[in-house]
C-alpha positions in Angstrom: 0.0 0.0 0.0 2.7 2.5 1.0 4.7 1.7 -2.2 1.6 2.4 -4.3 1.1 5.7 -2.6 4.7 6.8 -3.2 4.4 5.8 -6.9 1.1 7.6 -7.1 2.8 10.7 -5.7 5.7 10.5 -8.2 3.2 10.0 -11.0 1.2 13.0 -9.9 4.3 15.2 -9.9 5.4 13.8 -13.2 2.0 14.4 -14.8 2.0 18.0 -13.6 5.6 18.5 -14.8 5.0 16.9 -18.2 1.7 18.8 -18.7 3.3 22.1 -17.9 6.2 21.4 -20.1 3.9 20.5 -23.0 1.7 23.5 -22.5 4.8 25.7 -22.7 5.7 24.2 -26.1 4.2 26.0 -29.2 3.3 22.6 -30.6 1.8 21.2 -27.4 -0.5 18.2 -27.7 -2.7 16.5 -25.2 -1.2 13.9 -22.9 -2.8 10.6 -23.7 -3.0 7.9 -21.0 -3.4 4.5 -22.5 -1.2 2.1 -20.5 -0.9 2.9 -16.8 2.2 0.8 -16.2 4.0 2.1 -19.2 3.0 5.7 -18.6 4.2 5.4 -15.0 7.5 4.1 -16.1 7.8 6.9 -18.7 6.9 9.6 -16.1 9.4 8.2 -13.6 12.1 8.2 -16.3 11.2 11.7 -17.3 11.4 12.8 -13.7 15.0 11.7 -13.5 16.0 12.8 -17.0 14.5 16.3 -17.2 16.6 19.1 -15.7 14.9 22.2 -14.3 16.1 25.7 -14.6 16.9 27.4 -11.3 13.5 29.3 -11.5 11.6 26.0 -12.2 13.5 24.3 -9.3 12.4 27.1 -7.0 8.8 26.8 -8.0 8.9 23.0 -7.8 10.3 23.1 -4.3 7.8 25.8 -3.2 4.8 23.9 -4.6 5.8 20.5 -3.1 6.7 22.0 0.3 3.0 23.1 0.6 1.5 19.7 -0.1 1.2 17.0 2.5 3.0 13.8 1.7 0.8 11.0 0.3 1.9 8.7 3.1 1.2 11.0 6.1 0.5 14.6 7.0 3.6 14.8 9.2 5.8 15.4 6.1 5.5 17.4 2.9 5.5 15.9 -0.6 8.9 17.5 -1.2 10.5 15.1 1.3 9.2 11.9 -0.3 
């Protein structure tokens, strides 16, 4: 259960990041979800491969430090 919550948290962050990145592109297209396992693998891979600018990193940290962790409310999503 805990592992699923952590993966769900990563997927949520990845979906937001990929969505924002694609919206920024002039040729942005819709994100299509067809295979949950493969999409999860892709989002986790993208999360480790994509490098943020210092401004994006600041916004990322600011946003995740406001959200409770998926496992418990004692920690923030940034620490997971």
